[in-house]
DRENMIZA-49141 format. One record per residue (C-alpha): x, y, z; residue number from 0. Coordinates in steps of 0.5 Angstrom, whole numbers, plus 2048, in hexadecimal, padded with zeros to 3 digits. Layout:
<pts>
<X X&Y Y&Z Z&resi NUM>
...
</pts>
This chain:
<pts>
<X 7AF&Y 815&Z 82D&resi 0>
<X 7B4&Y 81B&Z 82E&resi 1>
<X 7B7&Y 817&Z 835&resi 2>
<X 7B9&Y 811&Z 831&resi 3>
<X 7C0&Y 810&Z 832&resi 4>
<X 7C5&Y 811&Z 82C&resi 5>
<X 7C8&Y 80A&Z 82E&resi 6>
<X 7C0&Y 807&Z 82D&resi 7>
<X 7C0&Y 80B&Z 827&resi 8>
<X 7C6&Y 808&Z 824&resi 9>
<X 7C3&Y 801&Z 826&resi 10>
<X 7BC&Y 802&Z 823&resi 11>
<X 7BF&Y 805&Z 81D&resi 12>
<X 7C4&Y 7FF&Z 81B&resi 13>
<X 7BD&Y 7FC&Z 819&resi 14>
<X 7BB&Y 802&Z 814&resi 15>
<X 7C2&Y 801&Z 811&resi 16>
<X 7BF&Y 7FF&Z 80A&resi 17>
<X 7BB&Y 805&Z 809&resi 18>
<X 7C0&Y 80A&Z 809&resi 19>
<X 7BB&Y 80F&Z 807&resi 20>
<X 7B8&Y 80F&Z 80D&resi 21>
<X 7BD&Y 812&Z 810&resi 22>
<X 7BD&Y 819&Z 80E&resi 23>
<X 7B6&Y 81A&Z 811&resi 24>
<X 7BA&Y 818&Z 817&resi 25>
<X 7BF&Y 81E&Z 817&resi 26>
<X 7B9&Y 822&Z 818&resi 27>
<X 7B6&Y 81F&Z 81F&resi 28>
<X 7BB&Y 822&Z 824&resi 29>
<X 7C2&Y 822&Z 825&resi 30>
<X 7C2&Y 81B&Z 828&resi 31>
<X 7BF&Y 818&Z 822&resi 32>
<X 7C3&Y 81C&Z 81D&resi 33>
<X 7CA&Y 819&Z 821&resi 34>
<X 7C8&Y 812&Z 820&resi 35>
<X 7C5&Y 813&Z 819&resi 36>
<X 7CC&Y 817&Z 816&resi 37>
<X 7D1&Y 811&Z 817&resi 38>
<X 7CC&Y 80C&Z 813&resi 39>
<X 7CB&Y 811&Z 80E&resi 40>
<X 7D2&Y 812&Z 80D&resi 41>
<X 7D4&Y 80A&Z 80E&resi 42>
<X 7D6&Y 809&Z 807&resi 43>
<X 7D5&Y 80C&Z 800&resi 44>
<X 7CF&Y 80D&Z 7FC&resi 45>
<X 7CE&Y 80B&Z 7F5&resi 46>
<X 7CE&Y 80E&Z 7F0&resi 47>
<X 7D4&Y 813&Z 7F1&resi 48>
<X 7D3&Y 819&Z 7F4&resi 49>
<X 7D6&Y 820&Z 7F4&resi 50>
<X 7D2&Y 823&Z 7FA&resi 51>
<X 7D6&Y 81E&Z 7FF&resi 52>
<X 7DC&Y 820&Z 7FC&resi 53>
<X 7DB&Y 827&Z 7FD&resi 54>
<X 7DA&Y 825&Z 805&resi 55>
<X 7E0&Y 821&Z 805&resi 56>
<X 7E4&Y 828&Z 802&resi 57>
<X 7E1&Y 82C&Z 808&resi 58>
<X 7E3&Y 826&Z 80D&resi 59>
<X 7EB&Y 828&Z 80A&resi 60>
<X 7F0&Y 82A&Z 80F&resi 61>
<X 7F2&Y 832&Z 80C&resi 62>
<X 7F9&Y 830&Z 809&resi 63>
<X 7F6&Y 82B&Z 804&resi 64>
<X 7F0&Y 82F&Z 802&resi 65>
<X 7F6&Y 835&Z 801&resi 66>
<X 7F9&Y 830&Z 7FC&resi 67>
<X 7F3&Y 82E&Z 7F8&resi 68>
<X 7F2&Y 836&Z 7F8&resi 69>
<X 7F9&Y 837&Z 7F5&resi 70>
<X 7F7&Y 831&Z 7EF&resi 71>
<X 7F1&Y 835&Z 7EE&resi 72>
<X 7EC&Y 831&Z 7F1&resi 73>
<X 7E5&Y 835&Z 7F2&resi 74>
<X 7E4&Y 833&Z 7FA&resi 75>
<X 7DD&Y 834&Z 7FD&resi 76>
<X 7DB&Y 83A&Z 801&resi 77>
<X 7D9&Y 836&Z 807&resi 78>
<X 7D9&Y 836&Z 80F&resi 79>
<X 7DD&Y 832&Z 812&resi 80>
<X 7D9&Y 82B&Z 813&resi 81>
<X 7D5&Y 829&Z 819&resi 82>
<X 7D7&Y 822&Z 819&resi 83>
<X 7DE&Y 81F&Z 817&resi 84>
<X 7DA&Y 81B&Z 811&resi 85>
<X 7E1&Y 817&Z 80F&resi 86>
<X 7E1&Y 814&Z 816&resi 87>
<X 7DB&Y 810&Z 814&resi 88>
<X 7DC&Y 80D&Z 80E&resi 89>
<X 7DE&Y 805&Z 80F&resi 90>
<X 7DE&Y 802&Z 807&resi 91>
<X 7E3&Y 807&Z 803&resi 92>
<X 7E2&Y 806&Z 7FB&resi 93>
<X 7E8&Y 80A&Z 7F8&resi 94>
<X 7E5&Y 809&Z 7F1&resi 95>
<X 7DE&Y 80C&Z 7F3&resi 96>
<X 7E1&Y 812&Z 7F7&resi 97>
<X 7E6&Y 813&Z 7F0&resi 98>
<X 7E0&Y 813&Z 7EC&resi 99>
<X 7DC&Y 818&Z 7F1&resi 100>
<X 7E2&Y 81D&Z 7F1&resi 101>
<X 7E2&Y 81D&Z 7E9&resi 102>
<X 7DB&Y 81F&Z 7EA&resi 103>
<X 7DC&Y 824&Z 7EF&resi 104>
<X 7E2&Y 827&Z 7EA&resi 105>
<X 7DD&Y 826&Z 7E4&resi 106>
<X 7D7&Y 82A&Z 7E6&resi 107>
<X 7D9&Y 830&Z 7E2&resi 108>
<X 7DB&Y 82C&Z 7DC&resi 109>
<X 7E1&Y 827&Z 7DB&resi 110>
<X 7E7&Y 827&Z 7DE&resi 111>
<X 7ED&Y 82A&Z 7DA&resi 112>
<X 7F3&Y 825&Z 7D9&resi 113>
<X 7F7&Y 82A&Z 7DD&resi 114>
<X 7F3&Y 829&Z 7E3&resi 115>
<X 7F3&Y 821&Z 7E3&resi 116>
<X 7F8&Y 822&Z 7E9&resi 117>
<X 7F2&Y 825&Z 7ED&resi 118>
<X 7EE&Y 81F&Z 7ED&resi 119>
<X 7F4&Y 81A&Z 7F0&resi 120>
<X 7F6&Y 820&Z 7F5&resi 121>
<X 7EF&Y 820&Z 7F7&resi 122>
<X 7EE&Y 819&Z 7F7&resi 123>
<X 7F5&Y 818&Z 7FC&resi 124>
<X 7F2&Y 81D&Z 801&resi 125>
<X 7EB&Y 81B&Z 802&resi 126>
<X 7EE&Y 814&Z 803&resi 127>
<X 7F3&Y 816&Z 808&resi 128>
<X 7EE&Y 81A&Z 80B&resi 129>
<X 7E9&Y 814&Z 80C&resi 130>
<X 7EF&Y 810&Z 80E&resi 131>
<X 7F1&Y 815&Z 814&resi 132>
<X 7EA&Y 816&Z 816&resi 133>
<X 7E7&Y 80F&Z 815&resi 134>
<X 7E6&Y 80B&Z 81C&resi 135>
<X 7E8&Y 805&Z 818&resi 136>
<X 7E5&Y 802&Z 810&resi 137>
<X 7E1&Y 7FB&Z 80F&resi 138>
<X 7E2&Y 7FB&Z 808&resi 139>
<X 7E7&Y 7FE&Z 802&resi 140>
<X 7E7&Y 7FE&Z 7FB&resi 141>
<X 7EC&Y 801&Z 7F7&resi 142>
<X 7ED&Y 800&Z 7EF&resi 143>
<X 7E8&Y 801&Z 7E9&resi 144>
<X 7E7&Y 7FE&Z 7E2&resi 145>
<X 7E7&Y 805&Z 7DE&resi 146>
<X 7ED&Y 807&Z 7DA&resi 147>
<X 7F0&Y 80B&Z 7DF&resi 148>
<X 7EF&Y 80C&Z 7E6&resi 149>
<X 7F3&Y 80D&Z 7ED&resi 150>
<X 7F6&Y 809&Z 7F2&resi 151>
<X 7F7&Y 80E&Z 7F9&resi 152>
<X 7FD&Y 80D&Z 7FD&resi 153>
<X 7FA&Y 80B&Z 803&resi 154>
<X 7FF&Y 806&Z 806&resi 155>
<X 804&Y 80C&Z 808&resi 156>
<X 7FF&Y 810&Z 80C&resi 157>
<X 800&Y 810&Z 813&resi 158>
<X 7F9&Y 80D&Z 816&resi 159>
<X 7F8&Y 808&Z 810&resi 160>
<X 7FA&Y 802&Z 815&resi 161>
<X 7F4&Y 804&Z 81A&resi 162>
<X 7F0&Y 805&Z 813&resi 163>
<X 7F1&Y 7FE&Z 811&resi 164>
<X 7F2&Y 7FA&Z 817&resi 165>
<X 7EB&Y 7F8&Z 818&resi 166>
<X 7EA&Y 7F7&Z 810&resi 167>
<X 7E4&Y 7F2&Z 80F&resi 168>
<X 7E3&Y 7F3&Z 807&resi 169>
<X 7E8&Y 7F4&Z 801&resi 170>
<X 7E7&Y 7F5&Z 7FA&resi 171>
<X 7ED&Y 7F6&Z 7F5&resi 172>
<X 7EB&Y 7F6&Z 7ED&resi 173>
<X 7ED&Y 7F9&Z 7E7&resi 174>
<X 7F1&Y 7F9&Z 7E2&resi 175>
<X 7F8&Y 7FB&Z 7E5&resi 176>
<X 7FB&Y 7FB&Z 7DE&resi 177>
<X 7F8&Y 803&Z 7DD&resi 178>
<X 7F9&Y 805&Z 7E3&resi 179>
<X 800&Y 80A&Z 7E4&resi 180>
<X 806&Y 807&Z 7E8&resi 181>
<X 805&Y 80B&Z 7ED&resi 182>
<X 7FE&Y 808&Z 7EE&resi 183>
<X 801&Y 801&Z 7EE&resi 184>
<X 806&Y 803&Z 7F3&resi 185>
<X 800&Y 805&Z 7F8&resi 186>
<X 7FD&Y 7FF&Z 7F7&resi 187>
<X 803&Y 7FB&Z 7F8&resi 188>
<X 805&Y 7FF&Z 7FF&resi 189>
<X 7FD&Y 7FE&Z 801&resi 190>
<X 7FD&Y 7F7&Z 800&resi 191>
<X 803&Y 7F6&Z 804&resi 192>
<X 800&Y 7FA&Z 809&resi 193>
<X 7FA&Y 7F6&Z 809&resi 194>
<X 7FE&Y 7EF&Z 80A&resi 195>
<X 801&Y 7F3&Z 810&resi 196>
<X 7FB&Y 7F6&Z 814&resi 197>
<X 7F5&Y 7F3&Z 811&resi 198>
<X 7F4&Y 7EC&Z 812&resi 199>
<X 7ED&Y 7EB&Z 814&resi 200>
<X 7EA&Y 7EC&Z 80D&resi 201>
<X 7E4&Y 7E8&Z 80C&resi 202>
<X 7E2&Y 7EA&Z 805&resi 203>
<X 7E8&Y 7EB&Z 800&resi 204>
<X 7E7&Y 7EC&Z 7F8&resi 205>
<X 7ED&Y 7EC&Z 7F3&resi 206>
<X 7EB&Y 7ED&Z 7ED&resi 207>
<X 7F0&Y 7F1&Z 7EA&resi 208>
<X 7F4&Y 7F0&Z 7E3&resi 209>
<X 7FB&Y 7F1&Z 7E6&resi 210>
<X 802&Y 7F0&Z 7E2&resi 211>
<X 806&Y 7F4&Z 7E7&resi 212>
<X 80A&Y 7EE&Z 7EB&resi 213>
<X 80A&Y 7F2&Z 7F2&resi 214>
<X 802&Y 7F1&Z 7F2&resi 215>
<X 803&Y 7E9&Z 7F0&resi 216>
<X 808&Y 7E8&Z 7F6&resi 217>
<X 804&Y 7ED&Z 7FB&resi 218>
<X 7FD&Y 7EA&Z 7F9&resi 219>
<X 7FE&Y 7E2&Z 7FC&resi 220>
<X 802&Y 7E5&Z 802&resi 221>
<X 7FB&Y 7EA&Z 804&resi 222>
<X 7F7&Y 7E4&Z 802&resi 223>
<X 7FB&Y 7DF&Z 807&resi 224>
<X 7FC&Y 7E4&Z 80C&resi 225>
<X 7F4&Y 7E4&Z 80E&resi 226>
<X 7F2&Y 7E1&Z 815&resi 227>
<X 7EA&Y 7E1&Z 813&resi 228>
<X 7E9&Y 7E1&Z 80B&resi 229>
<X 7E2&Y 7DE&Z 809&resi 230>
<X 7E1&Y 7E1&Z 802&resi 231>
<X 7E7&Y 7E2&Z 7FD&resi 232>
<X 7E6&Y 7E3&Z 7F6&resi 233>
<X 7EC&Y 7E3&Z 7F1&resi 234>
<X 7ED&Y 7E4&Z 7EA&resi 235>
<X 7F4&Y 7E3&Z 7E7&resi 236>
<X 7F5&Y 7E6&Z 7E0&resi 237>
<X 7FD&Y 7E6&Z 7E0&resi 238>
<X 7FD&Y 7DF&Z 7DD&resi 239>
<X 803&Y 7DE&Z 7E1&resi 240>
<X 802&Y 7D6&Z 7E5&resi 241>
<X 807&Y 7D8&Z 7EA&resi 242>
<X 803&Y 7DE&Z 7EC&resi 243>
<X 7FC&Y 7D9&Z 7EC&resi 244>
<X 800&Y 7D4&Z 7F0&resi 245>
<X 802&Y 7D9&Z 7F5&resi 246>
<X 7FB&Y 7DC&Z 7F6&resi 247>
<X 7F8&Y 7D5&Z 7F6&resi 248>
<X 7FD&Y 7D3&Z 7FB&resi 249>
<X 7FB&Y 7D9&Z 7FF&resi 250>
<X 7F5&Y 7D5&Z 801&resi 251>
<X 7F9&Y 7D1&Z 806&resi 252>
<X 7F8&Y 7D6&Z 80C&resi 253>
<X 7F0&Y 7D6&Z 80A&resi 254>
<X 7EE&Y 7CF&Z 80A&resi 255>
<X 7EA&Y 7D0&Z 811&resi 256>
<X 7E7&Y 7D6&Z 80F&resi 257>
<X 7E5&Y 7D7&Z 808&resi 258>
<X 7DE&Y 7D5&Z 806&resi 259>
<X 7DC&Y 7D9&Z 7FF&resi 260>
<X 7E2&Y 7D8&Z 7FA&resi 261>
<X 7E2&Y 7DC&Z 7F3&resi 262>
<X 7E8&Y 7DB&Z 7EE&resi 263>
<X 7E9&Y 7DE&Z 7E7&resi 264>
<X 7EE&Y 7DC&Z 7E1&resi 265>
<X 7F1&Y 7D7&Z 7E5&resi 266>
<X 7F4&Y 7D0&Z 7E3&resi 267>
<X 7F0&Y 7CB&Z 7E7&resi 268>
<X 7F4&Y 7C4&Z 7E8&resi 269>
<X 7F5&Y 7BF&Z 7ED&resi 270>
<X 7FA&Y 7C4&Z 7F1&resi 271>
<X 7F3&Y 7C9&Z 7F2&resi 272>
<X 7EF&Y 7C3&Z 7F4&resi 273>
<X 7F3&Y 7C1&Z 7FA&resi 274>
<X 7F3&Y 7C8&Z 7FC&resi 275>
<X 7EC&Y 7C8&Z 7FC&resi 276>
<X 7EB&Y 7C2&Z 7FF&resi 277>
<X 7EE&Y 7C4&Z 805&resi 278>
<X 7E9&Y 7CA&Z 806&resi 279>
<X 7E5&Y 7C7&Z 80B&resi 280>
<X 7E0&Y 7CC&Z 80B&resi 281>
<X 7DF&Y 7CE&Z 804&resi 282>
<X 7D8&Y 7CF&Z 802&resi 283>
<X 7D8&Y 7D2&Z 7FB&resi 284>
<X 7DC&Y 7D2&Z 7F5&resi 285>
<X 7DC&Y 7D7&Z 7EF&resi 286>
<X 7E0&Y 7D4&Z 7E9&resi 287>
<X 7E1&Y 7DA&Z 7E3&resi 288>
<X 7E5&Y 7DA&Z 7DD&resi 289>
<X 7EA&Y 7D4&Z 7DF&resi 290>
<X 7EE&Y 7CF&Z 7DC&resi 291>
<X 7ED&Y 7C8&Z 7DE&resi 292>
<X 7F4&Y 7C5&Z 7DE&resi 293>
<X 7F5&Y 7BE&Z 7DD&resi 294>
<X 7FB&Y 7BB&Z 7E2&resi 295>
<X 7FC&Y 7B6&Z 7E7&resi 296>
<X 7F7&Y 7B1&Z 7E6&resi 297>
<X 7F9&Y 7AC&Z 7EC&resi 298>
<X 7F8&Y 7B2&Z 7F0&resi 299>
<X 7F2&Y 7B4&Z 7EE&resi 300>
<X 7EF&Y 7AE&Z 7F0&resi 301>
<X 7F2&Y 7AD&Z 7F6&resi 302>
<X 7EF&Y 7B4&Z 7F8&resi 303>
<X 7E9&Y 7B3&Z 7F6&resi 304>
<X 7E8&Y 7AC&Z 7F9&resi 305>
<X 7EA&Y 7AF&Z 800&resi 306>
<X 7E8&Y 7B5&Z 800&resi 307>
<X 7E0&Y 7B8&Z 801&resi 308>
<X 7DF&Y 7BF&Z 800&resi 309>
<X 7DA&Y 7C4&Z 804&resi 310>
<X 7D8&Y 7C7&Z 7FE&resi 311>
<X 7D1&Y 7C9&Z 7FD&resi 312>
<X 7D1&Y 7CE&Z 7F7&resi 313>
<X 7D5&Y 7CE&Z 7F1&resi 314>
<X 7D5&Y 7D2&Z 7EB&resi 315>
<X 7D9&Y 7D0&Z 7E5&resi 316>
<X 7D9&Y 7D5&Z 7DF&resi 317>
<X 7DD&Y 7D6&Z 7D9&resi 318>
<X 7E2&Y 7D2&Z 7DA&resi 319>
<X 7E7&Y 7CF&Z 7D5&resi 320>
<X 7EA&Y 7C7&Z 7D5&resi 321>
<X 7E8&Y 7C1&Z 7D7&resi 322>
<X 7E1&Y 7C1&Z 7DC&resi 323>
<X 7E4&Y 7BA&Z 7DF&resi 324>
<X 7E6&Y 7BF&Z 7E5&resi 325>
<X 7DF&Y 7C1&Z 7E6&resi 326>
<X 7DD&Y 7BA&Z 7E7&resi 327>
<X 7E2&Y 7B9&Z 7EC&resi 328>
<X 7E0&Y 7BF&Z 7F0&resi 329>
<X 7D9&Y 7BD&Z 7EF&resi 330>
<X 7DB&Y 7B6&Z 7F2&resi 331>
<X 7DF&Y 7B9&Z 7F8&resi 332>
<X 7D9&Y 7BD&Z 7FA&resi 333>
<X 7D4&Y 7B7&Z 7FA&resi 334>
<X 7CE&Y 7B8&Z 7FD&resi 335>
<X 7D0&Y 7BF&Z 800&resi 336>
<X 7CE&Y 7C2&Z 7F9&resi 337>
<X 7C8&Y 7C5&Z 7F9&resi 338>
<X 7C9&Y 7CB&Z 7F3&resi 339>
<X 7CD&Y 7CA&Z 7EC&resi 340>
<X 7CD&Y 7CF&Z 7E7&resi 341>
<X 7D1&Y 7CD&Z 7E1&resi 342>
<X 7D2&Y 7CE&Z 7DA&resi 343>
<X 7D7&Y 7C9&Z 7D9&resi 344>
<X 7D2&Y 7C3&Z 7D9&resi 345>
<X 7D4&Y 7BC&Z 7D6&resi 346>
<X 7D2&Y 7B5&Z 7D7&resi 347>
<X 7D7&Y 7B4&Z 7DD&resi 348>
<X 7D5&Y 7BA&Z 7E1&resi 349>
<X 7CE&Y 7B7&Z 7E0&resi 350>
<X 7D0&Y 7B0&Z 7E2&resi 351>
<X 7D4&Y 7B3&Z 7E8&resi 352>
<X 7CD&Y 7B7&Z 7EA&resi 353>
<X 7C9&Y 7B0&Z 7EA&resi 354>
<X 7CE&Y 7AC&Z 7EE&resi 355>
<X 7D0&Y 7B1&Z 7F3&resi 356>
<X 7CC&Y 7B6&Z 7F4&resi 357>
<X 7C5&Y 7B5&Z 7F7&resi 358>
<X 7C4&Y 7BB&Z 7FA&resi 359>
<X 7C5&Y 7BF&Z 7F4&resi 360>
<X 7BF&Y 7C5&Z 7F4&resi 361>
<X 7C0&Y 7CA&Z 7F0&resi 362>
<X 7C4&Y 7C8&Z 7E9&resi 363>
<X 7C5&Y 7CE&Z 7E3&resi 364>
<X 7C8&Y 7CA&Z 7DD&resi 365>
<X 7C9&Y 7CB&Z 7D6&resi 366>
<X 7C5&Y 7C8&Z 7D2&resi 367>
<X 7C7&Y 7C5&Z 7CA&resi 368>
<X 7C6&Y 7BF&Z 7C5&resi 369>
<X 7CB&Y 7BB&Z 7C8&resi 370>
<X 7C9&Y 7BB&Z 7CF&resi 371>
<X 7C2&Y 7B9&Z 7CE&resi 372>
<X 7C3&Y 7B2&Z 7CE&resi 373>
<X 7C6&Y 7B2&Z 7D4&resi 374>
<X 7C1&Y 7B7&Z 7D8&resi 375>
<X 7BD&Y 7B0&Z 7DB&resi 376>
<X 7C3&Y 7B0&Z 7E0&resi 377>
<X 7BF&Y 7B6&Z 7E4&resi 378>
<X 7B9&Y 7B1&Z 7E6&resi 379>
<X 7BE&Y 7AE&Z 7EB&resi 380>
<X 7BF&Y 7B5&Z 7EE&resi 381>
<X 7BA&Y 7B9&Z 7F3&resi 382>
<X 7BA&Y 7C0&Z 7EF&resi 383>
<X 7B5&Y 7C5&Z 7F1&resi 384>
<X 7B7&Y 7CB&Z 7EC&resi 385>
<X 7BA&Y 7C9&Z 7E6&resi 386>
<X 7BC&Y 7CF&Z 7E0&resi 387>
<X 7BE&Y 7CC&Z 7D9&resi 388>
<X 7C2&Y 7D1&Z 7D5&resi 389>
<X 7C4&Y 7D2&Z 7CF&resi 390>
<X 7C7&Y 7D9&Z 7CC&resi 391>
<X 7C6&Y 7D6&Z 7C4&resi 392>
<X 7C0&Y 7D8&Z 7C1&resi 393>
<X 7C0&Y 7D3&Z 7BB&resi 394>
<X 7C0&Y 7CC&Z 7BF&resi 395>
<X 7BB&Y 7C7&Z 7BB&resi 396>
<X 7B8&Y 7C3&Z 7C0&resi 397>
<X 7B5&Y 7BD&Z 7BC&resi 398>
<X 7AE&Y 7BA&Z 7C0&resi 399>
<X 7B2&Y 7B4&Z 7C3&resi 400>
<X 7B7&Y 7B9&Z 7C6&resi 401>
<X 7B1&Y 7BD&Z 7C9&resi 402>
<X 7AE&Y 7B6&Z 7CC&resi 403>
<X 7B5&Y 7B5&Z 7CF&resi 404>
<X 7B5&Y 7BC&Z 7D2&resi 405>
<X 7AE&Y 7BB&Z 7D5&resi 406>
<X 7AF&Y 7B4&Z 7D8&resi 407>
<X 7B6&Y 7B5&Z 7DB&resi 408>
<X 7B3&Y 7BB&Z 7DF&resi 409>
<X 7B4&Y 7B8&Z 7E7&resi 410>
<X 7AE&Y 7B7&Z 7EA&resi 411>
<X 7B0&Y 7BB&Z 7F0&resi 412>
<X 7AF&Y 7C1&Z 7EC&resi 413>
<X 7AC&Y 7C7&Z 7EE&resi 414>
<X 7AF&Y 7CC&Z 7EA&resi 415>
<X 7B1&Y 7CC&Z 7E2&resi 416>
<X 7B4&Y 7D2&Z 7DF&resi 417>
<X 7B5&Y 7D1&Z 7D7&resi 418>
<X 7BA&Y 7D6&Z 7D5&resi 419>
<X 7BA&Y 7D4&Z 7CD&resi 420>
<X 7B6&Y 7D5&Z 7C7&resi 421>
<X 7B0&Y 7D1&Z 7C7&resi 422>
<X 7A9&Y 7D2&Z 7C4&resi 423>
<X 7A2&Y 7D0&Z 7C6&resi 424>
<X 7A2&Y 7C9&Z 7C2&resi 425>
<X 7A9&Y 7C8&Z 7C6&resi 426>
<X 7A7&Y 7CA&Z 7CD&resi 427>
<X 7A1&Y 7C6&Z 7CC&resi 428>
<X 7A5&Y 7BF&Z 7CB&resi 429>
<X 7AA&Y 7C1&Z 7D1&resi 430>
<X 7A4&Y 7C2&Z 7D5&resi 431>
<X 79F&Y 7BC&Z 7D3&resi 432>
<X 7A5&Y 7B8&Z 7D4&resi 433>
<X 7A7&Y 7BA&Z 7DB&resi 434>
<X 7A6&Y 7B6&Z 7E1&resi 435>
<X 7A8&Y 7BB&Z 7E6&resi 436>
<X 7A3&Y 7C0&Z 7EA&resi 437>
<X 7A6&Y 7C6&Z 7E8&resi 438>
<X 7A3&Y 7CC&Z 7EC&resi 439>
<X 7A7&Y 7D2&Z 7E8&resi 440>
<X 7A9&Y 7D2&Z 7E1&resi 441>
<X 7AE&Y 7D8&Z 7DE&resi 442>
<X 7AF&Y 7DA&Z 7D8&resi 443>
<X 7B3&Y 7DE&Z 7D3&resi 444>
<X 7AF&Y 7E0&Z 7CE&resi 445>
<X 7B0&Y 7E5&Z 7C7&resi 446>
<X 7AA&Y 7EB&Z 7C8&resi 447>
<X 7A9&Y 7EB&Z 7C1&resi 448>
<X 7A3&Y 7E6&Z 7C0&resi 449>
<X 7A4&Y 7E5&Z 7B9&resi 450>
<X 7AB&Y 7E1&Z 7BA&resi 451>
<X 7AB&Y 7DA&Z 7BB&resi 452>
<X 7AC&Y 7DA&Z 7C3&resi 453>
<X 7A8&Y 7E1&Z 7C4&resi 454>
<X 7A4&Y 7E3&Z 7CA&resi 455>
<X 79C&Y 7E1&Z 7C7&resi 456>
<X 796&Y 7DE&Z 7C9&resi 457>
<X 799&Y 7D7&Z 7C6&resi 458>
<X 79E&Y 7D6&Z 7CC&resi 459>
<X 798&Y 7D8&Z 7D0&resi 460>
<X 793&Y 7D3&Z 7CE&resi 461>
<X 799&Y 7CD&Z 7CF&resi 462>
<X 79B&Y 7CF&Z 7D6&resi 463>
<X 793&Y 7D0&Z 7D8&resi 464>
<X 792&Y 7C9&Z 7D6&resi 465>
<X 798&Y 7C7&Z 7DA&resi 466>
<X 795&Y 7CB&Z 7E0&resi 467>
<X 78E&Y 7C7&Z 7DF&resi 468>
<X 792&Y 7C0&Z 7DF&resi 469>
<X 796&Y 7C2&Z 7E5&resi 470>
<X 78F&Y 7C4&Z 7E9&resi 471>
<X 791&Y 7CA&Z 7EC&resi 472>
<X 798&Y 7C8&Z 7EF&resi 473>
<X 79B&Y 7CD&Z 7E9&resi 474>
<X 79B&Y 7D4&Z 7EC&resi 475>
<X 7A0&Y 7D8&Z 7E8&resi 476>
<X 7A2&Y 7DA&Z 7E1&resi 477>
<X 7A9&Y 7DF&Z 7E1&resi 478>
<X 7AA&Y 7E2&Z 7DA&resi 479>
<X 7B1&Y 7E5&Z 7DA&resi 480>
<X 7B0&Y 7EB&Z 7D6&resi 481>
<X 7B1&Y 7F0&Z 7DB&resi 482>
<X 7AC&Y 7F7&Z 7DA&resi 483>
<X 7AC&Y 7F5&Z 7D3&resi 484>
<X 7A7&Y 7F0&Z 7D5&resi 485>
<X 7A0&Y 7F2&Z 7D6&resi 486>
<X 79B&Y 7ED&Z 7D7&resi 487>
<X 795&Y 7F1&Z 7D4&resi 488>
<X 799&Y 7F3&Z 7CE&resi 489>
<X 79C&Y 7EC&Z 7CC&resi 490>
<X 796&Y 7E7&Z 7CE&resi 491>
<X 78F&Y 7E8&Z 7CC&resi 492>
<X 78A&Y 7EA&Z 7D1&resi 493>
<X 785&Y 7E3&Z 7D0&resi 494>
<X 78C&Y 7DF&Z 7D2&resi 495>
<X 78E&Y 7E3&Z 7D8&resi 496>
<X 787&Y 7E2&Z 7DA&resi 497>
<X 788&Y 7DB&Z 7DA&resi 498>
<X 78E&Y 7DB&Z 7DE&resi 499>
<X 78B&Y 7DF&Z 7E4&resi 500>
<X 789&Y 7D9&Z 7E8&resi 501>
<X 78E&Y 7D5&Z 7E6&resi 502>
<X 796&Y 7D8&Z 7E7&resi 503>
<X 799&Y 7DF&Z 7E7&resi 504>
<X 79D&Y 7E2&Z 7E2&resi 505>
<X 7A3&Y 7E6&Z 7E4&resi 506>
<X 7A9&Y 7E9&Z 7DF&resi 507>
<X 7AE&Y 7EA&Z 7E4&resi 508>
<X 7B3&Y 7E5&Z 7E7&resi 509>
<X 7BA&Y 7E5&Z 7E8&resi 510>
<X 7BE&Y 7E2&Z 7E2&resi 511>
<X 7C2&Y 7DD&Z 7E6&resi 512>
<X 7C7&Y 7DB&Z 7E1&resi 513>
<X 7C9&Y 7E2&Z 7DF&resi 514>
<X 7C9&Y 7E4&Z 7E6&resi 515>
<X 7CF&Y 7DF&Z 7E7&resi 516>
<X 7D3&Y 7E2&Z 7E1&resi 517>
</pts>
């Protein structure tokens, strides 16, 4: 084992990178194992923020930088010269994580005095400079934060920044830019300019910063347009500046042949956006959050819809405002390519578009209300396998007729049903009695208190036991979304649990996909 060449070890270790804790034991095997493990351990920052890592970086600083920090009153660790050039191995630089770790280091012995705040920005600048000067090349960069006050270090003027960022693959720019200092905005603006010129192969870009600075508004579209192979783009525009929104959307023109995933927030959605969207020939997934549907040129909209077919297979559309007609148009443009739809903007027009255009839809999450129930029968035209019916309201009064309609509208192809709204055992019984689908798994979001109308109790379990018997072994699982609060032995009687043992499993952990997409 000790004779394994280091290049072979490096190849083997690639398959163990998800288990980073194992690499600590590799350090102790021999020199070869240690040399192969250290770069992987130091490849990216650990979570949560870690003052010990800052100690190591401080020990790697050149003498002149250490002298500056000593003059500012920073207590530096009394450590020997490091055996490795640790900053060299970093591949993902998260400036916010670094700042929080520095703060943790400076406050180990108590809170930071106001006059010592300069220590924080100085250490951040010096460690970032150390990393940029030493790295073989960063793959990922993250700048900005969502806290009230934060720093954006000066990176653009560093001599080796071009080499450090030329191979950048992933970029995150986020935060409330109106709470950062003017120097911080200057640093961010200059960094974007450098990235535009030298980092042209970014594949994943996340821009969710609340910006009011006009320089950012001009430089962000240029950054997007400069990319050669952008595959995943997330953009948020809180400026309410229609000119900026148009510029950002226009920047997509250079990404028509590469973009796979597009997520936008707080943009106007109109026929111009759809025209740009229609030219993204490889687009597979789109998320639309907090956007505004804007009515415009209906003739152009109809021409786009009649001539264009989107390659979209996944659409998530939540918390938007305005007419939902645009969503219907997108759905009709996606046609049979669409397999996943998540939306709270549901109306008869959306259901009609789905039933006529999207025969391959398999996963559908929708907001349910008393107005949409009469149109649910349109679902019978689809081959949905997983349906989530959601409502945040706790006061929907379902009539028996409505419950019957819900049950009868469940597609015959349905295998997984999540009921994410308040129903009692009697209402659930009506839905399951009228259901003709072969449901294998039922997910329910129930109150823990057994005394409330829709609580977890034996009455619910009785309804589901009866349904499982009618399904003759085809119903496999009941999932209760209550996490650690839910305990089978606590909320169901032993007698009832005994009756389920040969019928189906009861689970209390599953991903609430509705909340996941928010």
